[in-house]
C-alpha positions, 0 to 999 in steps of 0.5 A, a space after each residue: 499493553 494488549 490491544 483489543 480488537 475494537 481499538 485496532 483500525 483494521 482498514 488502515 495500513 501504512 506500507 513503505 515500498 523500497 526499490 531494490 535497484 536504485 535508479 539514477 534520478 531522485 523521484 523516478 519510479 518503476 510502479 505508479 500507485 493510483 489513489 483509491 485503488 486496492 493493492 495486494 502486498 506479498 512478502 511484507 517485512 518488519 510488520 508491526 503495530 504503531 498507534 493502532 495502525 499496521 505498518 510494514 515494508 516491501 522491497 520492490 524488484 521489477 523482476 518480481 512483479 508478484 510482490 505488489 499487485 493491483 487488486 481493483 482499480 480506483 472507484 470512479 466517483 459520480 456526481 448526482 445531477 438533480 433535474 
């Protein structure tokens, strides 16, 4: 089945980031992802489409920081104050 460009959700991607060197405790992390920020992912492996969403895997190594970079910080939401 061929997917038409209209059906593909181009702005949604799911990227799984694996740590190349496991640390001693579960839940510790070398990089903090901030909600709302835009990231650039390089060297994405196993890229595929599943349910019209692009999915892939990146192996993160702290010595190779260029694989994942924050392109722009999160957008600060401002509330409108009515007078």
